[in-house]
C-alpha positions in Angstrom: 0.0 0.0 0.0 1.1 3.5 -0.6 0.3 4.5 3.0 0.2 2.6 6.3 -3.0 0.9 6.9 -4.3 -1.7 9.3 -5.1 -4.9 7.4 -7.5 -7.2 9.2 -6.6 -10.9 9.1 -10.0 -11.7 7.6 -9.2 -9.7 4.4 -6.2 -10.5 2.3 -4.0 -7.8 0.9 -5.1 -7.9 -2.7 -8.8 -7.6 -1.8 -8.1 -4.6 0.3 -5.8 -3.2 -2.4 -8.6 -3.5 -5.1 -11.2 -2.2 -2.6 -9.2 1.0 -2.2 -7.8 1.5 -5.7 -10.8 0.8 -8.0 -12.9 3.7 -6.6 -9.9 6.0 -6.6 -9.2 5.1 -10.3 -12.9 5.7 -11.1 -12.8 9.2 -9.6 -9.6 10.0 -11.6 -11.2 8.8 -14.8 -14.4 10.8 -14.1 -12.3 14.0 -13.6 -10.2 13.3 -16.6 -13.2 12.7 -18.8 -14.8 16.0 -17.8 -11.5 17.7 -18.5 -11.5 16.1 -22.0 -15.0 17.5 -22.6 -13.9 21.0 -21.6 -10.8 20.6 -23.8 -13.0 19.6 -26.8 -15.3 22.5 -26.2 -12.4 25.0 -26.1 -10.7 23.4 -29.1 -13.9 23.6 -31.2 -14.4 27.2 -30.2 -10.8 28.0 -31.2 -11.4 26.3 -34.5 -14.5 28.5 -35.0 -12.4 31.6 -34.4 -9.8 30.3 -36.8 -12.5 29.9 -39.5 -13.7 33.4 -38.8 -10.2 34.8 -39.1 -9.8 33.0 -42.4 -13.0 34.6 -43.6 -11.9 38.0 -42.5 -8.6 37.6 -44.3 -10.5 36.9 -47.5 -13.1 39.7 -47.0 -11.5 42.0 -49.5 -10.9 39.4 -52.2 -13.6 40.7 -54.7 -13.8 42.8 -57.8 -14.4 46.5 -57.3 -17.7 46.3 -59.2 -19.2 43.8 -56.8 -19.5 45.6 -53.5 -22.5 43.4 -52.6 -20.1 40.6 -52.0 -18.3 42.7 -49.4 -21.6 43.5 -47.6 -22.6 39.9 -47.6 -19.2 38.7 -46.3 -19.1 41.4 -43.7 -22.6 40.5 -42.5 -21.7 36.8 -42.4 -18.5 37.5 -40.4 -20.3 39.8 -38.0 -23.0 37.2 -37.4 -20.4 34.5 -36.9 -18.5 36.7 -34.4 -21.7 37.6 -32.5 -22.5 33.9 -32.3 -19.0 33.1 -30.9 -19.2 35.8 -28.3 -22.8 34.9 -27.2 -23.8 32.3 -24.6 -23.7 29.3 -26.8 -24.8 25.8 -25.8 -21.1 24.8 -25.6 -20.4 27.6 -23.1 -23.4 26.8 -21.0 -22.8 23.1 -21.1 -19.1 23.6 -20.2 -20.0 25.8 -17.2 -22.7 23.4 -16.1 -20.5 20.4 -16.3 -17.6 22.1 -14.6 -19.9 23.3 -11.7 -21.5 19.8 -11.4 -18.0 18.2 -11.3 -16.8 20.6 -8.7 -19.9 20.1 -6.6 -19.6 16.3 -7.0 -15.9 16.2 -6.3 -16.3 18.5 -3.2 -19.1 16.3 -1.7 -18.0 12.8 -2.8 -14.3 13.3 -2.2 -14.3 15.5 0.8 -17.6 16.1 2.7 -19.1 12.7 2.7 -15.9 10.7 3.6 -15.0 13.3 6.3 -18.5 13.0 7.8 -18.4 9.2 7.6 -15.0 9.3 9.4 -16.3 11.5 12.2 -19.5 9.4 12.6 -17.5 6.2 12.7 -15.1 7.6 15.3 -18.1 8.7 17.4 -19.7 5.3 17.1 -16.5 3.7 18.6 -17.1 5.4 21.9 -20.8 4.4 21.9 -19.8 0.8 21.2 -17.1 0.8 23.9 -19.5 2.1 26.5 -22.3 -0.2 25.7 -20.4 -3.5 25.6 -20.9 -4.4 29.3 -17.4 -3.4 30.4 -18.7 -2.6 33.8 -19.2 -6.3 34.5 -15.4 -6.8 34.5 -13.9 -4.8 37.3 -10.3 -6.0 36.5 -10.4 -4.0 33.2 -11.9 -0.7 34.6 -8.7 1.2 34.3 -7.9 0.1 30.8 -11.5 0.7 29.6 -11.7 4.1 31.2 -8.5 5.1 29.4 -9.8 3.7 26.1 -13.2 5.4 26.6 -11.5 8.7 27.3 -9.3 8.4 24.3 -12.3 7.4 22.1 -14.1 10.6 23.0 -11.5 12.7 21.2 -13.2 14.3 18.2 -11.9 13.2 14.9 -12.1 16.1 12.5 -11.0 16.4 8.9 -10.4 20.0 8.1 -9.4 22.1 5.1 -6.1 23.5 6.1 -7.2 23.9 9.7 -9.6 26.6 8.6 -12.9 24.8 8.6 -14.3 21.3 9.3 -15.3 19.3 6.3 -18.7 17.6 6.9 -22.2 17.6 5.6 -23.0 20.9 7.2 -20.0 22.6 5.7 -20.9 21.2 2.3 -24.5 22.4 2.4 -23.3 25.8 3.6 -20.9 26.0 0.6 -23.8 25.1 -1.8 -26.1 27.7 -0.2 -23.3 30.3 -0.6 -22.7 29.3 -4.2 -26.3 29.5 -5.1 -26.8 32.8 -3.4 -23.8 34.3 -5.1 -24.9 32.9 -8.4 -28.4 34.5 -8.0 -26.7 37.8 -7.0 -24.5 37.8 -10.1 -27.5 36.9 -12.3 -29.6 39.8 -10.9 -26.7 42.2 -11.3 -26.2 41.1 -14.9 -29.9 41.5 -15.7 -29.9 45.0 -14.1 -26.8 45.9 -16.1 -28.4 44.9 -19.4 -31.7 46.9 -18.8 
């Protein structure tokens, strides 16, 4: 294993290795596939700009008598440029996919596992307390030490700044949605 881990005797190394690495590989493939989608969208948009640049280079290749060709070419280039600058489906799709991937990654890779870790650590102390340890007076001292140590809170934090758990994740989503609505309102006010 890449890191130190307790391997129970009931599970062999290769089973545990597969159990830990298959989901990790799946998450990497998910992120890479989204990056490839964004790469394709950006590359296609770049090609559209290259085609527009080619049309602009050829805009004055007409006879002096046919100024209608210039007007037609200019109109077509202007419409193409307006289309490229507008909110196209590719831009909206790219932004939505990126936001969904960031949301998914934040929750699935950080908030959910951190919450599960905290819950499991908390359940340890409950299990220790409720397993009839009081019926064995010879082990009181050891059990009291273990109980006290099991009450230490296990927290996964982001750089020591904030705890990562379900509450933090939902607060982040609430903040993102509020900020998005604020920007949308300001954009609508600016255009009117």
